[in-house]
N, C-alpha and C positions, 0 to 999 in steps of 0.2 A: 333542731336537735338542740338537748338538752346541755347544760355546763356538766365534765364529767367529774365523776368524783376521786378525789386524789389520796394517793397513799404513801407515797415515797416523794421527797423531796430530791430537787435536780442537785446536787452540790457541787461546788469546787473542785474541778478537776474530774467531773463525774467520765467514767470510761463507758462504754457500751456493757448492758447487762449479761451477753453472753461470756461464761466462762473462760477465762484464760485472753480473753480481746483486750487489745491494749488500745484499739482505737475509739477516740472522741465521739459520745452520743451525738445523733443528728436527727431522731424522732423520739417521739413519744409514744409509747403504746398501749392501745385502749381494747378495752373487751366492749364490742357493742351486742345485744340483742334486744329483739321489738316483739313484746307479747301483745297479738292482734285481740287477744280474748279480752284484755283488760285496756288496749288503747295506751301502753304504758311502755316507755323506753329503758333498756340496761347500758347505761356506759358509765364505766369507771377506769381508772387505771389498772393495766395487767399488773398487779403486784408480783407476780412470778417473774416478770419479763420487763420491767418500766422504760426502759430506755435499749434503743439497737442503733448501732451505728448504720449506714447507706447499707453498706455491703450485707451485712446481716438481715436487714431488712427485707432486701431483693431475695435471699437468700429462704428467707424466713414464705416468702410469699410464693415462691417458685417450687418450694417441698410441699405445701400446704396441700392436706387430703380432706375433700367434703364440700359441701353444696353451702354458701353463706345466704343464707335463708332464713326466717325468723324460728326461734324453735330447734335450727339443725344443729349439728354439729360439724365442726372441722377442727383437726388437729393439724400441728404446727410443729415444727424443729426447737424453735426456741421458745415462744409465746403460749399463754393459755397452757399451763402445767398442770392447773387446778382442774381441769377436764370437765370445765364449766360449756353448756350450751352457749351459743352464740360464734362468734367471730372475733378477727382480730383488723384492728385500725389503724392506722399509724398519722401524725403529725409532726410536721417538721417543727424543733425547736424555734424557727425564726416565727413560726405561725401564732404558734403561741404565746410568744412572748416578744410580742415586738417593741415593747416599751425599751427593750436591752438590745437591741438593734439599730445601729448606724442607719442614716437614711439612704438609701441606694447603695450601701456596702455591706459588708460581713460585720458580724458581730463586734460591738465595739470594744466591747472585754469577753472573749468565751469563758472567762474565769468566774463568769458572775454567777450567780446562783439562778435557777429559773424555777421558780417553784410552783405552789400548791393552786391557788384557788383563782383571786382576782391579781390582776399583774401588778397594778399599782400596791395594793396592800402586801403582797409578797416581796416585790423590789424593796418596799421602804423596810421591811421588817428585816430583810438580809442587809440591807445599808446599814440598818441601825448597828447591828453586830458588826459589820466591817466598814465602817464610813473612809477607809483608804479607796476603798472601789469607787467612791464620787470621781474621783479624775480620771476614771477610765470611761465614764458618761459621754457620749456623744453632747455637745455645747447645747443643743437643741432639744435633746433629752432631759439636760440638767434643767433645762428653762420648764419644761413638762412635769419634772420630778417639785421644782419647788410651787408651780401651780399647785400643784395637788396637796403638798403640805399647808400651803393657804388655805385652798378649801377649806380644809380641816381645822382650820383656825377660825372659821367664821366667814370668811369671803369670799365673794363670788369673782374667780378669776379669770381673766380672758388672755391668753395668747397673742399677741400682734403679730401679725405676718411676717413669717422666715427672712424675707430681703428688707424691712424698714431697718433702718439704722437711726430712730432718733430718738436714743436714751432710754429706752424703758422697753422691756421685753414682756411684762406681762400686766396688765391692769386689772387691780385688785379692787372692789367696791365689797363697802359694807353699809348698812345703815343700823341705827340703833334710837334710842329714845331721843336724843339730841340732834340726829338727822343724816344725810347720807357722808358716808366719805370716800376716799378716791386715793389708792397708792398706786404710784408707779414704783414699778420694779425693777432693776436691771441685775440682770444673773450674770455673773462672770466665774468661768468654771476653767480657774487659772491652777497652775500648778502651786504647791507649797512656796517655794521659794519665792513668786512674782506675786508681790504684794498689790495691791489695787493702790492706786497715786491719787493723788490729791486732783489731777484733771478730771477722772473719771467722776468725783464726788461734786465738783464742780460743775460739771456736765448736767448729771440729773438736777441737781439745784437750779440750775437755769432753766431745765425744762419743765421741771415742778412749778417753778413760777409762772413761765409761758403759758402754761395750760391751767392754771390755779387748780392744780392738784392740791389735797390734805398735806401729801408729805411724800418725798423720793426716797426709795430704799434702794441700798443695794447689798445684794447676796452673793456671797463668793466662798468657792472651797479654799481660797487661800488666807488671807489677811489684810492690815490695811495699814500703810505707810504712816510714820509719827505726821507728815504733814496733812494727809488726808483726815485723820483722828481730831487734827487741830482744826481744822477748817469747820468739822461738822459739831464739833461739840458745843458752840453756842447755839447751834441751829436744832438743838434735840427734838422739838418740835414740829421742825420742817424737813431733817435728813435722820435715816436708820442707817445704821452699818451693822451686817451680819455677816459675819468670819464662821472659820469651819468649826469652832467650837458651839458658837450658836445655830450652825446647821445639825451637829452631833443632837443638841439638845430639843429641834425639833423633831429628828427622827425618832428619838426616843419618846418622844411626849403623844407621836402619833402611835408608834406602836404598841403603847399602854391603853391606849384609848381602841386600838382595834377589835 
C-alpha cells in the first residue's frame, strides 16, 4: 500500500473530529479505494473526519452501510462525508508515528504533534517550533532524533545497542577529501536545570582517546557546568559540547533544508 496523502496535521491537544466530542484522538482516518482497470490505489486522509477516538471509531464501523469493494460505496455516520467512492480505514496514532512513543509504553508526550508525511521530517519540523518538547521525548527517541539531525549534516550515524554504556550513544562517520572522520556522540536528555557535569565530559574524552576516534561530542537538552566548559575549552579539536541552544539551531537548519 502506498503512503497516504495527508491534509490536516495532528496538533497538540487535538480532539476527536466528531462534533462535540472532547475525547483525545486515537486513530487517523483514511479514505481508501482501488481502481482495478488502472491498477491504481486511492489512499488519503479523510479531510472531513481526519481523527477519531476509539469510541467513535467503533461506532463509525458498526453503523457503516455498504460493501467494502473497489469502486463501491460505503456510508458512515462520521467519516467520508464528501460521499466519495471507497471506504474508510483507520490507523492507530502509535503505529503512524512510532518515533513519538516510548519503548513499550504509552506516548512519551501525548501533546506532541503527530503530523503529515515522513515521521522524522514532521517531528523535527514541530520540535523546531516547540523545542521545549524535547524534554518529553523518551531518551532513546532523543538519541534517534540526534542521529537524524547528524545524518542531515552529512554524517552516517549508527546508534549503539540500547543496553551498552560505553560513553557513546551514536557513532557518526564522515569522509571528505582529507580522509575519514569518526565522532563519538553521547546524548543527554536532561531537564533544563540539570547541567551536564565535568565527569561526563572527562568520560567521553577518555573513550574517544581509547577508541582513537576523531572527536567526542556531547549533545544535551540542558547546558554544561562551568567545570565541564573549562575542561573542554582547551580541547576544542577533540571535544564538542552542544547544548539546548545548539540543538535549536540544528532543528531550524534541518527545517529550512527540508
